[in-house]
mmCIF file of the protein (N, C-alpha, C, O) and its ligand, coordinates in Angstrom:
data_MODEL
# 
_entry.id   MODEL 
# 
loop_
_entity.id 
_entity.type 
_entity.pdbx_number_of_molecules 
1 polymer     1 
2 non-polymer 1 
# 
_entity_poly.entity_id                      1 
_entity_poly.type                           'polypeptide(L)' 
_entity_poly.nstd_linkage                   no 
_entity_poly.nstd_monomer                   no 
_entity_poly.pdbx_seq_one_letter_code       MDDDARGTEPVEYADCVHCGEPTEHPESTKGTTLCPVCEWHEAQRTACSG 
_entity_poly.pdbx_seq_one_letter_code_can   MDDDARGTEPVEYADCVHCGEPTEHPESTKGTTLCPVCEWHEAQRTACSG 
_entity_poly.pdbx_strand_id                 A 
# 
loop_
_entity_poly_seq.entity_id 
_entity_poly_seq.num 
_entity_poly_seq.mon_id 
_entity_poly_seq.hetero 
1 1  MET n 
1 2  ASP n 
1 3  ASP n 
1 4  ASP n 
1 5  ALA n 
1 6  ARG n 
1 7  GLY n 
1 8  THR n 
1 9  GLU n 
1 10 PRO n 
1 11 VAL n 
1 12 GLU n 
1 13 TYR n 
1 14 ALA n 
1 15 ASP n 
1 16 CYS n 
1 17 VAL n 
1 18 HIS n 
1 19 CYS n 
1 20 GLY n 
1 21 GLU n 
1 22 PRO n 
1 23 THR n 
1 24 GLU n 
1 25 HIS n 
1 26 PRO n 
1 27 GLU n 
1 28 SER n 
1 29 THR n 
1 30 LYS n 
1 31 GLY n 
1 32 THR n 
1 33 THR n 
1 34 LEU n 
1 35 CYS n 
1 36 PRO n 
1 37 VAL n 
1 38 CYS n 
1 39 GLU n 
1 40 TRP n 
1 41 HIS n 
1 42 GLU n 
1 43 ALA n 
1 44 GLN n 
1 45 ARG n 
1 46 THR n 
1 47 ALA n 
1 48 CYS n 
1 49 SER n 
1 50 GLY n 
# 
loop_
_struct_asym.id 
_struct_asym.entity_id 
A 1 
B 2 
# 
loop_
_chem_comp.id 
_chem_comp.type 
_chem_comp.mon_nstd_flag 
ALA 'L-peptide linking' y 
ARG 'L-peptide linking' y 
ASP 'L-peptide linking' y 
CYS 'L-peptide linking' y 
GLN 'L-peptide linking' y 
GLU 'L-peptide linking' y 
GLY 'peptide linking'   y 
HIS 'L-peptide linking' y 
LEU 'L-peptide linking' y 
LYS 'L-peptide linking' y 
MET 'L-peptide linking' y 
PRO 'L-peptide linking' y 
SER 'L-peptide linking' y 
THR 'L-peptide linking' y 
TRP 'L-peptide linking' y 
TYR 'L-peptide linking' y 
VAL 'L-peptide linking' y 
ZN  non-polymer         . 
# 
_pdbx_entity_nonpoly.entity_id   2 
_pdbx_entity_nonpoly.name        ? 
_pdbx_entity_nonpoly.comp_id     ZN 
# 
_pdbx_nonpoly_scheme.asym_id         B 
_pdbx_nonpoly_scheme.entity_id       2 
_pdbx_nonpoly_scheme.mon_id          ZN 
_pdbx_nonpoly_scheme.ndb_seq_num     1 
_pdbx_nonpoly_scheme.pdb_seq_num     101 
_pdbx_nonpoly_scheme.auth_seq_num    101 
_pdbx_nonpoly_scheme.pdb_mon_id      ZN 
_pdbx_nonpoly_scheme.auth_mon_id     ZN 
_pdbx_nonpoly_scheme.pdb_strand_id   A 
_pdbx_nonpoly_scheme.pdb_ins_code    . 
# 
loop_
_atom_site.group_PDB 
_atom_site.id 
_atom_site.type_symbol 
_atom_site.label_atom_id 
_atom_site.label_alt_id 
_atom_site.label_comp_id 
_atom_site.label_asym_id 
_atom_site.label_entity_id 
_atom_site.label_seq_id 
_atom_site.pdbx_PDB_ins_code 
_atom_site.Cartn_x 
_atom_site.Cartn_y 
_atom_site.Cartn_z 
_atom_site.occupancy 
_atom_site.B_iso_or_equiv 
_atom_site.pdbx_formal_charge 
_atom_site.auth_seq_id 
_atom_site.auth_comp_id 
_atom_site.auth_asym_id 
_atom_site.auth_atom_id 
_atom_site.pdbx_PDB_model_num 
ATOM   1   N  N  . MET A 1 1  ? 134.127 115.976 63.587  1.00 0.00 ? 1   MET A N  1 
ATOM   2   C  CA . MET A 1 1  ? 134.150 115.968 65.051  1.00 0.00 ? 1   MET A CA 1 
ATOM   3   C  C  . MET A 1 1  ? 132.786 115.548 65.583  1.00 0.00 ? 1   MET A C  1 
ATOM   4   O  O  . MET A 1 1  ? 131.913 116.383 65.821  1.00 0.00 ? 1   MET A O  1 
ATOM   5   N  N  . ASP A 1 2  ? 132.621 114.272 65.761  1.00 0.00 ? 2   ASP A N  1 
ATOM   6   C  CA . ASP A 1 2  ? 131.354 113.807 66.311  1.00 0.00 ? 2   ASP A CA 1 
ATOM   7   C  C  . ASP A 1 2  ? 131.612 112.945 67.550  1.00 0.00 ? 2   ASP A C  1 
ATOM   8   O  O  . ASP A 1 2  ? 131.074 111.848 67.700  1.00 0.00 ? 2   ASP A O  1 
ATOM   9   N  N  . ASP A 1 3  ? 132.430 113.471 68.398  1.00 0.00 ? 3   ASP A N  1 
ATOM   10  C  CA . ASP A 1 3  ? 132.786 112.718 69.606  1.00 0.00 ? 3   ASP A CA 1 
ATOM   11  C  C  . ASP A 1 3  ? 131.558 112.455 70.479  1.00 0.00 ? 3   ASP A C  1 
ATOM   12  O  O  . ASP A 1 3  ? 131.523 111.496 71.250  1.00 0.00 ? 3   ASP A O  1 
ATOM   13  N  N  . ASP A 1 4  ? 130.564 113.312 70.346  1.00 0.00 ? 4   ASP A N  1 
ATOM   14  C  CA . ASP A 1 4  ? 129.367 113.135 71.163  1.00 0.00 ? 4   ASP A CA 1 
ATOM   15  C  C  . ASP A 1 4  ? 128.645 111.841 70.819  1.00 0.00 ? 4   ASP A C  1 
ATOM   16  O  O  . ASP A 1 4  ? 127.963 111.256 71.661  1.00 0.00 ? 4   ASP A O  1 
ATOM   17  N  N  . ALA A 1 5  ? 128.799 111.400 69.583  1.00 0.00 ? 5   ALA A N  1 
ATOM   18  C  CA . ALA A 1 5  ? 128.117 110.190 69.146  1.00 0.00 ? 5   ALA A CA 1 
ATOM   19  C  C  . ALA A 1 5  ? 128.863 108.947 69.614  1.00 0.00 ? 5   ALA A C  1 
ATOM   20  O  O  . ALA A 1 5  ? 128.340 107.834 69.546  1.00 0.00 ? 5   ALA A O  1 
ATOM   21  N  N  . ARG A 1 6  ? 130.071 109.143 70.083  1.00 0.00 ? 6   ARG A N  1 
ATOM   22  C  CA . ARG A 1 6  ? 130.868 108.004 70.518  1.00 0.00 ? 6   ARG A CA 1 
ATOM   23  C  C  . ARG A 1 6  ? 130.689 107.744 72.015  1.00 0.00 ? 6   ARG A C  1 
ATOM   24  O  O  . ARG A 1 6  ? 130.143 108.569 72.748  1.00 0.00 ? 6   ARG A O  1 
ATOM   25  N  N  . GLY A 1 7  ? 131.156 106.593 72.437  1.00 0.00 ? 7   GLY A N  1 
ATOM   26  C  CA . GLY A 1 7  ? 131.120 106.280 73.859  1.00 0.00 ? 7   GLY A CA 1 
ATOM   27  C  C  . GLY A 1 7  ? 129.726 106.217 74.402  1.00 0.00 ? 7   GLY A C  1 
ATOM   28  O  O  . GLY A 1 7  ? 129.460 106.667 75.517  1.00 0.00 ? 7   GLY A O  1 
ATOM   29  N  N  . THR A 1 8  ? 128.824 105.656 73.614  1.00 0.00 ? 8   THR A N  1 
ATOM   30  C  CA . THR A 1 8  ? 127.449 105.559 74.096  1.00 0.00 ? 8   THR A CA 1 
ATOM   31  C  C  . THR A 1 8  ? 127.245 104.298 74.941  1.00 0.00 ? 8   THR A C  1 
ATOM   32  O  O  . THR A 1 8  ? 126.127 103.985 75.352  1.00 0.00 ? 8   THR A O  1 
ATOM   33  N  N  . GLU A 1 9  ? 128.315 103.601 75.184  1.00 0.00 ? 9   GLU A N  1 
ATOM   34  C  CA . GLU A 1 9  ? 128.215 102.397 76.014  1.00 0.00 ? 9   GLU A CA 1 
ATOM   35  C  C  . GLU A 1 9  ? 127.685 102.774 77.395  1.00 0.00 ? 9   GLU A C  1 
ATOM   36  O  O  . GLU A 1 9  ? 128.282 103.601 78.085  1.00 0.00 ? 9   GLU A O  1 
ATOM   37  N  N  . PRO A 1 10 ? 126.585 102.181 77.796  1.00 0.00 ? 10  PRO A N  1 
ATOM   38  C  CA . PRO A 1 10 ? 125.968 102.558 79.079  1.00 0.00 ? 10  PRO A CA 1 
ATOM   39  C  C  . PRO A 1 10 ? 126.880 102.223 80.250  1.00 0.00 ? 10  PRO A C  1 
ATOM   40  O  O  . PRO A 1 10 ? 127.512 101.168 80.303  1.00 0.00 ? 10  PRO A O  1 
ATOM   41  N  N  . VAL A 1 11 ? 126.920 103.148 81.168  1.00 0.00 ? 11  VAL A N  1 
ATOM   42  C  CA . VAL A 1 11 ? 127.722 102.942 82.374  1.00 0.00 ? 11  VAL A CA 1 
ATOM   43  C  C  . VAL A 1 11 ? 126.876 102.255 83.428  1.00 0.00 ? 11  VAL A C  1 
ATOM   44  O  O  . VAL A 1 11 ? 125.741 102.652 83.695  1.00 0.00 ? 11  VAL A O  1 
ATOM   45  N  N  . GLU A 1 12 ? 127.449 101.217 84.023  1.00 0.00 ? 12  GLU A N  1 
ATOM   46  C  CA . GLU A 1 12 ? 126.730 100.511 85.081  1.00 0.00 ? 12  GLU A CA 1 
ATOM   47  C  C  . GLU A 1 12 ? 126.917 101.267 86.390  1.00 0.00 ? 12  GLU A C  1 
ATOM   48  O  O  . GLU A 1 12 ? 128.029 101.374 86.908  1.00 0.00 ? 12  GLU A O  1 
ATOM   49  N  N  . TYR A 1 13 ? 125.832 101.782 86.906  1.00 0.00 ? 13  TYR A N  1 
ATOM   50  C  CA . TYR A 1 13 ? 125.911 102.498 88.173  1.00 0.00 ? 13  TYR A CA 1 
ATOM   51  C  C  . TYR A 1 13 ? 125.481 101.591 89.321  1.00 0.00 ? 13  TYR A C  1 
ATOM   52  O  O  . TYR A 1 13 ? 124.555 100.788 89.207  1.00 0.00 ? 13  TYR A O  1 
ATOM   53  N  N  . ALA A 1 14 ? 126.179 101.753 90.407  1.00 0.00 ? 14  ALA A N  1 
ATOM   54  C  CA . ALA A 1 14 ? 125.858 100.938 91.576  1.00 0.00 ? 14  ALA A CA 1 
ATOM   55  C  C  . ALA A 1 14 ? 124.554 101.425 92.197  1.00 0.00 ? 14  ALA A C  1 
ATOM   56  O  O  . ALA A 1 14 ? 124.190 102.596 92.092  1.00 0.00 ? 14  ALA A O  1 
ATOM   57  N  N  . ASP A 1 15 ? 123.866 100.494 92.842  1.00 0.00 ? 15  ASP A N  1 
ATOM   58  C  CA . ASP A 1 15 ? 122.630 100.873 93.520  1.00 0.00 ? 15  ASP A CA 1 
ATOM   59  C  C  . ASP A 1 15 ? 122.932 101.417 94.907  1.00 0.00 ? 15  ASP A C  1 
ATOM   60  O  O  . ASP A 1 15 ? 123.904 101.014 95.547  1.00 0.00 ? 15  ASP A O  1 
ATOM   61  N  N  . CYS A 1 16 ? 122.098 102.326 95.357  1.00 0.00 ? 16  CYS A N  1 
ATOM   62  C  CA . CYS A 1 16 ? 122.233 102.861 96.700  1.00 0.00 ? 16  CYS A CA 1 
ATOM   63  C  C  . CYS A 1 16 ? 122.000 101.732 97.703  1.00 0.00 ? 16  CYS A C  1 
ATOM   64  O  O  . CYS A 1 16 ? 121.031 100.983 97.581  1.00 0.00 ? 16  CYS A O  1 
ATOM   65  N  N  . VAL A 1 17 ? 122.878 101.610 98.684  1.00 0.00 ? 17  VAL A N  1 
ATOM   66  C  CA . VAL A 1 17 ? 122.759 100.531 99.661  1.00 0.00 ? 17  VAL A CA 1 
ATOM   67  C  C  . VAL A 1 17 ? 121.621 100.799 100.645 1.00 0.00 ? 17  VAL A C  1 
ATOM   68  O  O  . VAL A 1 17 ? 121.221 99.912  101.400 1.00 0.00 ? 17  VAL A O  1 
ATOM   69  N  N  . HIS A 1 18 ? 121.111 102.010 100.631 1.00 0.00 ? 18  HIS A N  1 
ATOM   70  C  CA . HIS A 1 18 ? 120.035 102.365 101.558 1.00 0.00 ? 18  HIS A CA 1 
ATOM   71  C  C  . HIS A 1 18 ? 118.657 102.203 100.934 1.00 0.00 ? 18  HIS A C  1 
ATOM   72  O  O  . HIS A 1 18 ? 117.779 101.560 101.509 1.00 0.00 ? 18  HIS A O  1 
ATOM   73  N  N  . CYS A 1 19 ? 118.472 102.781 99.771  1.00 0.00 ? 19  CYS A N  1 
ATOM   74  C  CA . CYS A 1 19 ? 117.135 102.793 99.184  1.00 0.00 ? 19  CYS A CA 1 
ATOM   75  C  C  . CYS A 1 19 ? 117.059 102.067 97.853  1.00 0.00 ? 19  CYS A C  1 
ATOM   76  O  O  . CYS A 1 19 ? 115.971 101.902 97.303  1.00 0.00 ? 19  CYS A O  1 
ATOM   77  N  N  . GLY A 1 20 ? 118.198 101.630 97.325  1.00 0.00 ? 20  GLY A N  1 
ATOM   78  C  CA . GLY A 1 20 ? 118.180 100.862 96.092  1.00 0.00 ? 20  GLY A CA 1 
ATOM   79  C  C  . GLY A 1 20 ? 118.093 101.714 94.843  1.00 0.00 ? 20  GLY A C  1 
ATOM   80  O  O  . GLY A 1 20 ? 118.056 101.178 93.735  1.00 0.00 ? 20  GLY A O  1 
ATOM   81  N  N  . GLU A 1 21 ? 118.061 103.017 94.995  1.00 0.00 ? 21  GLU A N  1 
ATOM   82  C  CA . GLU A 1 21 ? 118.032 103.896 93.842  1.00 0.00 ? 21  GLU A CA 1 
ATOM   83  C  C  . GLU A 1 21 ? 119.401 103.915 93.179  1.00 0.00 ? 21  GLU A C  1 
ATOM   84  O  O  . GLU A 1 21 ? 120.417 103.748 93.855  1.00 0.00 ? 21  GLU A O  1 
ATOM   85  N  N  . PRO A 1 22 ? 119.441 104.115 91.871  1.00 0.00 ? 22  PRO A N  1 
ATOM   86  C  CA . PRO A 1 22 ? 120.733 104.201 91.196  1.00 0.00 ? 22  PRO A CA 1 
ATOM   87  C  C  . PRO A 1 22 ? 121.523 105.406 91.676  1.00 0.00 ? 22  PRO A C  1 
ATOM   88  O  O  . PRO A 1 22 ? 120.980 106.496 91.857  1.00 0.00 ? 22  PRO A O  1 
ATOM   89  N  N  . THR A 1 23 ? 122.822 105.187 91.880  1.00 0.00 ? 23  THR A N  1 
ATOM   90  C  CA . THR A 1 23 ? 123.667 106.264 92.358  1.00 0.00 ? 23  THR A CA 1 
ATOM   91  C  C  . THR A 1 23 ? 124.403 106.915 91.203  1.00 0.00 ? 23  THR A C  1 
ATOM   92  O  O  . THR A 1 23 ? 124.234 106.517 90.051  1.00 0.00 ? 23  THR A O  1 
ATOM   93  N  N  . GLU A 1 24 ? 125.210 107.904 91.502  1.00 0.00 ? 24  GLU A N  1 
ATOM   94  C  CA . GLU A 1 24 ? 126.034 108.541 90.480  1.00 0.00 ? 24  GLU A CA 1 
ATOM   95  C  C  . GLU A 1 24 ? 127.406 107.903 90.434  1.00 0.00 ? 24  GLU A C  1 
ATOM   96  O  O  . GLU A 1 24 ? 128.305 108.382 89.742  1.00 0.00 ? 24  GLU A O  1 
ATOM   97  N  N  . HIS A 1 25 ? 127.563 106.797 91.191  1.00 0.00 ? 25  HIS A N  1 
ATOM   98  C  CA . HIS A 1 25 ? 128.855 106.120 91.241  1.00 0.00 ? 25  HIS A CA 1 
ATOM   99  C  C  . HIS A 1 25 ? 128.821 104.858 90.393  1.00 0.00 ? 25  HIS A C  1 
ATOM   100 O  O  . HIS A 1 25 ? 127.853 104.101 90.460  1.00 0.00 ? 25  HIS A O  1 
ATOM   101 N  N  . PRO A 1 26 ? 129.850 104.618 89.600  1.00 0.00 ? 26  PRO A N  1 
ATOM   102 C  CA . PRO A 1 26 ? 129.910 103.406 88.798  1.00 0.00 ? 26  PRO A CA 1 
ATOM   103 C  C  . PRO A 1 26 ? 130.029 102.160 89.664  1.00 0.00 ? 26  PRO A C  1 
ATOM   104 O  O  . PRO A 1 26 ? 130.447 102.218 90.820  1.00 0.00 ? 26  PRO A O  1 
ATOM   105 N  N  . GLU A 1 27 ? 129.648 101.027 89.068  1.00 0.00 ? 27  GLU A N  1 
ATOM   106 C  CA . GLU A 1 27 ? 129.694 99.761  89.797  1.00 0.00 ? 27  GLU A CA 1 
ATOM   107 C  C  . GLU A 1 27 ? 131.077 99.484  90.351  1.00 0.00 ? 27  GLU A C  1 
ATOM   108 O  O  . GLU A 1 27 ? 131.223 98.815  91.375  1.00 0.00 ? 27  GLU A O  1 
ATOM   109 N  N  . SER A 1 28 ? 132.093 100.001 89.670  1.00 0.00 ? 28  SER A N  1 
ATOM   110 C  CA . SER A 1 28 ? 133.468 99.716  90.072  1.00 0.00 ? 28  SER A CA 1 
ATOM   111 C  C  . SER A 1 28 ? 133.847 100.442 91.353  1.00 0.00 ? 28  SER A C  1 
ATOM   112 O  O  . SER A 1 28 ? 134.907 100.187 91.924  1.00 0.00 ? 28  SER A O  1 
ATOM   113 N  N  . THR A 1 29 ? 132.977 101.353 91.811  1.00 0.00 ? 29  THR A N  1 
ATOM   114 C  CA . THR A 1 29 ? 133.276 102.078 93.036  1.00 0.00 ? 29  THR A CA 1 
ATOM   115 C  C  . THR A 1 29 ? 133.317 101.126 94.216  1.00 0.00 ? 29  THR A C  1 
ATOM   116 O  O  . THR A 1 29 ? 132.403 100.326 94.420  1.00 0.00 ? 29  THR A O  1 
ATOM   117 N  N  . LYS A 1 30 ? 134.379 101.221 94.985  1.00 0.00 ? 30  LYS A N  1 
ATOM   118 C  CA . LYS A 1 30 ? 134.516 100.352 96.149  1.00 0.00 ? 30  LYS A CA 1 
ATOM   119 C  C  . LYS A 1 30 ? 133.846 100.985 97.360  1.00 0.00 ? 30  LYS A C  1 
ATOM   120 O  O  . LYS A 1 30 ? 133.719 102.205 97.469  1.00 0.00 ? 30  LYS A O  1 
ATOM   121 N  N  . GLY A 1 31 ? 133.428 100.117 98.254  1.00 0.00 ? 31  GLY A N  1 
ATOM   122 C  CA . GLY A 1 31 ? 132.819 100.611 99.478  1.00 0.00 ? 31  GLY A CA 1 
ATOM   123 C  C  . GLY A 1 31 ? 131.348 100.906 99.307  1.00 0.00 ? 31  GLY A C  1 
ATOM   124 O  O  . GLY A 1 31 ? 130.723 100.479 98.336  1.00 0.00 ? 31  GLY A O  1 
ATOM   125 N  N  . THR A 1 32 ? 130.805 101.631 100.247 1.00 0.00 ? 32  THR A N  1 
ATOM   126 C  CA . THR A 1 32 ? 129.384 101.929 100.267 1.00 0.00 ? 32  THR A CA 1 
ATOM   127 C  C  . THR A 1 32 ? 129.032 102.966 99.212  1.00 0.00 ? 32  THR A C  1 
ATOM   128 O  O  . THR A 1 32 ? 129.681 104.007 99.107  1.00 0.00 ? 32  THR A O  1 
ATOM   129 N  N  . THR A 1 33 ? 128.013 102.675 98.442  1.00 0.00 ? 33  THR A N  1 
ATOM   130 C  CA . THR A 1 33 ? 127.550 103.631 97.442  1.00 0.00 ? 33  THR A CA 1 
ATOM   131 C  C  . THR A 1 33 ? 126.175 104.136 97.847  1.00 0.00 ? 33  THR A C  1 
ATOM   132 O  O  . THR A 1 33 ? 125.268 103.358 98.142  1.00 0.00 ? 33  THR A O  1 
ATOM   133 N  N  . LEU A 1 34 ? 126.044 105.438 97.855  1.00 0.00 ? 34  LEU A N  1 
ATOM   134 C  CA . LEU A 1 34 ? 124.780 106.053 98.225  1.00 0.00 ? 34  LEU A CA 1 
ATOM   135 C  C  . LEU A 1 34 ? 124.309 106.980 97.123  1.00 0.00 ? 34  LEU A C  1 
ATOM   136 O  O  . LEU A 1 34 ? 125.114 107.605 96.432  1.00 0.00 ? 34  LEU A O  1 
ATOM   137 N  N  . CYS A 1 35 ? 122.991 107.063 96.966  1.00 0.00 ? 35  CYS A N  1 
ATOM   138 C  CA . CYS A 1 35 ? 122.436 107.993 96.008  1.00 0.00 ? 35  CYS A CA 1 
ATOM   139 C  C  . CYS A 1 35 ? 122.577 109.403 96.592  1.00 0.00 ? 35  CYS A C  1 
ATOM   140 O  O  . CYS A 1 35 ? 122.816 109.557 97.790  1.00 0.00 ? 35  CYS A O  1 
ATOM   141 N  N  . PRO A 1 36 ? 122.429 110.429 95.751  1.00 0.00 ? 36  PRO A N  1 
ATOM   142 C  CA . PRO A 1 36 ? 122.589 111.810 96.235  1.00 0.00 ? 36  PRO A CA 1 
ATOM   143 C  C  . PRO A 1 36 ? 121.729 112.109 97.454  1.00 0.00 ? 36  PRO A C  1 
ATOM   144 O  O  . PRO A 1 36 ? 122.169 112.811 98.365  1.00 0.00 ? 36  PRO A O  1 
ATOM   145 N  N  . VAL A 1 37 ? 120.516 111.590 97.482  1.00 0.00 ? 37  VAL A N  1 
ATOM   146 C  CA . VAL A 1 37 ? 119.615 111.856 98.600  1.00 0.00 ? 37  VAL A CA 1 
ATOM   147 C  C  . VAL A 1 37 ? 120.163 111.267 99.892  1.00 0.00 ? 37  VAL A C  1 
ATOM   148 O  O  . VAL A 1 37 ? 120.239 111.948 100.914 1.00 0.00 ? 37  VAL A O  1 
ATOM   149 N  N  . CYS A 1 38 ? 120.545 109.982 99.836  1.00 0.00 ? 38  CYS A N  1 
ATOM   150 C  CA . CYS A 1 38 ? 121.056 109.324 101.033 1.00 0.00 ? 38  CYS A CA 1 
ATOM   151 C  C  . CYS A 1 38 ? 122.412 109.910 101.437 1.00 0.00 ? 38  CYS A C  1 
ATOM   152 O  O  . CYS A 1 38 ? 122.731 109.986 102.623 1.00 0.00 ? 38  CYS A O  1 
ATOM   153 N  N  . GLU A 1 39 ? 123.196 110.317 100.455 1.00 0.00 ? 39  GLU A N  1 
ATOM   154 C  CA . GLU A 1 39 ? 124.469 110.955 100.787 1.00 0.00 ? 39  GLU A CA 1 
ATOM   155 C  C  . GLU A 1 39 ? 124.206 112.226 101.586 1.00 0.00 ? 39  GLU A C  1 
ATOM   156 O  O  . GLU A 1 39 ? 124.917 112.542 102.539 1.00 0.00 ? 39  GLU A O  1 
ATOM   157 N  N  . TRP A 1 40 ? 123.174 112.938 101.175 1.00 0.00 ? 40  TRP A N  1 
ATOM   158 C  CA . TRP A 1 40 ? 122.832 114.180 101.872 1.00 0.00 ? 40  TRP A CA 1 
ATOM   159 C  C  . TRP A 1 40 ? 122.399 113.877 103.308 1.00 0.00 ? 40  TRP A C  1 
ATOM   160 O  O  . TRP A 1 40 ? 122.799 114.560 104.251 1.00 0.00 ? 40  TRP A O  1 
ATOM   161 N  N  . HIS A 1 41 ? 121.575 112.842 103.450 1.00 0.00 ? 41  HIS A N  1 
ATOM   162 C  CA . HIS A 1 41 ? 121.119 112.460 104.785 1.00 0.00 ? 41  HIS A CA 1 
ATOM   163 C  C  . HIS A 1 41 ? 122.291 112.033 105.660 1.00 0.00 ? 41  HIS A C  1 
ATOM   164 O  O  . HIS A 1 41 ? 122.366 112.387 106.836 1.00 0.00 ? 41  HIS A O  1 
ATOM   165 N  N  . GLU A 1 42 ? 123.207 111.265 105.067 1.00 0.00 ? 42  GLU A N  1 
ATOM   166 C  CA . GLU A 1 42 ? 124.374 110.818 105.813 1.00 0.00 ? 42  GLU A CA 1 
ATOM   167 C  C  . GLU A 1 42 ? 125.194 112.027 106.255 1.00 0.00 ? 42  GLU A C  1 
ATOM   168 O  O  . GLU A 1 42 ? 125.685 112.069 107.383 1.00 0.00 ? 42  GLU A O  1 
ATOM   169 N  N  . ALA A 1 43 ? 125.338 112.988 105.387 1.00 0.00 ? 43  ALA A N  1 
ATOM   170 C  CA . ALA A 1 43 ? 126.102 114.190 105.707 1.00 0.00 ? 43  ALA A CA 1 
ATOM   171 C  C  . ALA A 1 43 ? 125.441 114.945 106.858 1.00 0.00 ? 43  ALA A C  1 
ATOM   172 O  O  . ALA A 1 43 ? 126.117 115.439 107.760 1.00 0.00 ? 43  ALA A O  1 
ATOM   173 N  N  . GLN A 1 44 ? 124.115 115.027 106.815 1.00 0.00 ? 44  GLN A N  1 
ATOM   174 C  CA . GLN A 1 44 ? 123.392 115.707 107.899 1.00 0.00 ? 44  GLN A CA 1 
ATOM   175 C  C  . GLN A 1 44 ? 123.585 114.964 109.209 1.00 0.00 ? 44  GLN A C  1 
ATOM   176 O  O  . GLN A 1 44 ? 123.796 115.569 110.260 1.00 0.00 ? 44  GLN A O  1 
ATOM   177 N  N  . ARG A 1 45 ? 123.508 113.616 109.125 1.00 0.00 ? 45  ARG A N  1 
ATOM   178 C  CA . ARG A 1 45 ? 123.623 112.812 110.341 1.00 0.00 ? 45  ARG A CA 1 
ATOM   179 C  C  . ARG A 1 45 ? 124.993 112.994 110.980 1.00 0.00 ? 45  ARG A C  1 
ATOM   180 O  O  . ARG A 1 45 ? 125.105 113.215 112.186 1.00 0.00 ? 45  ARG A O  1 
ATOM   181 N  N  . THR A 1 46 ? 126.037 112.896 110.152 1.00 0.00 ? 46  THR A N  1 
ATOM   182 C  CA . THR A 1 46 ? 127.384 113.003 110.699 1.00 0.00 ? 46  THR A CA 1 
ATOM   183 C  C  . THR A 1 46 ? 127.638 114.414 111.186 1.00 0.00 ? 46  THR A C  1 
ATOM   184 O  O  . THR A 1 46 ? 128.383 114.619 112.144 1.00 0.00 ? 46  THR A O  1 
ATOM   185 N  N  . ALA A 1 47 ? 127.031 115.378 110.540 1.00 0.00 ? 47  ALA A N  1 
ATOM   186 C  CA . ALA A 1 47 ? 127.247 116.764 110.922 1.00 0.00 ? 47  ALA A CA 1 
ATOM   187 C  C  . ALA A 1 47 ? 126.603 117.060 112.265 1.00 0.00 ? 47  ALA A C  1 
ATOM   188 O  O  . ALA A 1 47 ? 127.068 117.920 113.013 1.00 0.00 ? 47  ALA A O  1 
ATOM   189 N  N  . CYS A 1 48 ? 125.522 116.337 112.567 1.00 0.00 ? 48  CYS A N  1 
ATOM   190 C  CA . CYS A 1 48 ? 124.784 116.602 113.807 1.00 0.00 ? 48  CYS A CA 1 
ATOM   191 C  C  . CYS A 1 48 ? 125.226 115.687 114.945 1.00 0.00 ? 48  CYS A C  1 
ATOM   192 O  O  . CYS A 1 48 ? 124.824 115.890 116.091 1.00 0.00 ? 48  CYS A O  1 
ATOM   193 N  N  . SER A 1 49 ? 126.042 114.688 114.644 1.00 0.00 ? 49  SER A N  1 
ATOM   194 C  CA . SER A 1 49 ? 126.422 113.740 115.694 1.00 0.00 ? 49  SER A CA 1 
ATOM   195 C  C  . SER A 1 49 ? 127.338 114.421 116.714 1.00 0.00 ? 49  SER A C  1 
ATOM   196 O  O  . SER A 1 49 ? 128.132 115.301 116.382 1.00 0.00 ? 49  SER A O  1 
ATOM   197 N  N  . GLY A 1 50 ? 127.200 113.989 117.940 1.00 0.00 ? 50  GLY A N  1 
ATOM   198 C  CA . GLY A 1 50 ? 128.042 114.545 118.968 1.00 0.00 ? 50  GLY A CA 1 
ATOM   199 C  C  . GLY A 1 50 ? 127.333 115.669 119.630 1.00 0.00 ? 50  GLY A C  1 
ATOM   200 O  O  . GLY A 1 50 ? 127.876 116.289 120.544 1.00 0.00 ? 50  GLY A O  1 
HETATM 201 ZN ZN . ZN  B 2 .  ? 119.594 106.191 98.583  1.00 0.00 2 101 ZN  A ZN 1 
# 
């Protein structure tokens, strides 16, 4: 049982559209991809809007 040694193929992560940092979302993700930091900022912004 050495499944940990398998699947070492690197995953291509999309870049954050705001700051260019790598996100936790794969390249195949559709739409806007944001890094955790920018996602947090976006959440704060939408939460405070209105
Ligand atoms: Zn970002």
